[in-house]
C-alpha positions, 0 to 999 in steps of 0.5 A: 817805262815798260816799253823803255825797259823792252826797248832797251832789252831788244837793243842789248839783245840785238847787240849780242847776236851782232857780236855772236855773229861776228865771232861766228865769221871768225869761227868762234860759236859761243852759246849759254844755256839756262834749263830750269824745272819746278817739279811737284809730286801732287800724289802717291810716290814716297811723299808729296812735295816740290822741287826746282832743279836747273843746269847752266851750260857754257859751250864753245864750238870752233871752226878749224877752217876759219880760225887756223885754216885746217879744213875739216877740224872742229872742237867743241868744249862744254862747262856744265853747272848743276844745281837744285832738288831732286824730284825723284826723292818725292817720287821714288821712281827708278826710271827719272822724271826729269833728264836734268836732274842730277846731283849738284857740281860743276865740271868740265862736261865735254871737250873734244876735237873732230876731223871730218874728211873733204867728202863728208863720208867719215869723220874721227873724234877724240876727248871726252864725249857724250854718247847720248849726243850721237847714239840711242837718240830720236828727234821725236822722244827727245821732246820729252822730260823723262830720262828714259826718253832719252836713253833707255835705263838698260843701257843708261844704268848700266856698267860702274856709274854708267856710260859717258853721258849726263851728268858724267861722262868719259874719255874715248873716241868716235868713228862715224862713217857715211856710205850714203847720204841716208846711212850712218854708221858709227862706233865709239870706244870710252872708258868704261867708267866716267871720269868723275866717278860716283864716290866723287874721286877723279880718275883717268882712263886706263885703270881696270873697270875696262872699255865700253864699245858701243856701235850703231847703224841708222837709216835716215830719210831726209826731208824736202826742202819744204818740209824742213823743221823750224831752227827752234822747234826742239829747243828744250829737251834732249832733242835739241839741235836735231838735223832734220829728218822724216823717218830713222831706223836704228840698230845699236848695240853695247859691250863693257870689257870690265868684271862685274858682280852678279846681282844674285848668283853665288860660287861655292863659297858664297861669294857673287859670281863674277862675269867678264864683260856686259852686253845690250842691245836696242832698236829705235824707230822715228816715223813721220805718221802724217804731214799736211800737204798744205803745210808740210810743216804741220806734222804727226811723228811717232816713235818706238824704243826697245832695249835689252840690257844684261840682267845678271849684272844690271837692274833693268833687263829691258825697256820699251817706250812709244809715244807721238808727237804733233807740231805745226797745226796751228798757223799762229804757233807753228813752232809749238809741239804737243806729245804723248809717251809711255815708257817701261822699264822691266827688272831683270830676273837676277834683280828680282831674284835678289829682293826675293831672297831679302823678303823684299816684295817687288813688282816687275816693272815701272811704267811712266806716261808723259803728256807734255806741250812745249811752247816756243815763245821766241828763239831764245825763250822755250816754256814746256808744262809737263804732267807725268803718272808714274805706275809702280814707282821704283817697281814697290808694291809699297808706293802708290801710283804718282802724279808729277807736274812739272814746267820746264824752260829753257833760255838760250844766249 
């Protein structure tokens, strides 16, 4: 009976693959992706407890050349459904131990069109777009579940409702220029507030909150043919679907044109000071530290992230992270990946001053240490056990350090 069910399941899977391959030849690539996480705060934090959260994504990519004989044109649509609990409610952390956690919602997450030049040196994109799909992005850090490894909190928690990233995106445009195969220059101009506002009200571009401008230049070292990563590597986490590179060095900067209220300073009338604009910058490094001469897929990589934000109007004034990942060292599990990393978010001086005025004690930083192991079961399923130790959750001295155990899995059709 079990063997019969297994055979039928494989036959159905093969039939689905055949249909998808036919659609891809016509220029249509659909993807259904389910992410689920079981999280338990076993000690410390606000209180012990467990939560289950999940995301369901329906993605549709269209190739203009195959569909309409329009070379260079592509389009992408993504619908996102978020369900489940919030692990940080038990932990009281500020960075977020799970990058898939968000308030339950069903929304059009991305909808954009792109034109790429025939030479491949430049492209233009416009629509509703996730900045973190291209900006502030590293393959090695993308393995980890803590939200800060996807985008540092000095940027991800900036502005009014955050920049255009998960789970709330906004409308705008992005230009990419490639002066050389190893250099990428990107600039995006986005609406300064997500389309789905934090208060639940829908809005559209052009309102008074201003714009967000982001620029990044990245220098890449591409691998040789023998060093290319497996197609299923980094299927789980923010690092999914990365183009292969050996090393990456990137510098980025961002600026909001809107008006923001100071966290602690007031004018002569006792009203909070208003600041025109808010800015920050970041540096990213991802480097191959070791590769086995006998097996190029066996590699050890290390990464660094450092960012500074606007401590006058945002909670976090700076952020630093470092980590290592290892993959391909077990011949029987060539696509499995192990990693350890540390992320530290430091409160800005104005945020600390605001708490001091209220006689609320605080520590200077929250630091999370994470160890994780990605088990690539097959091309459709990955399972990822994960443990994090959060020091000073929420930068509150009243909360003891928390130990969080999670199991994340991703299934893709």
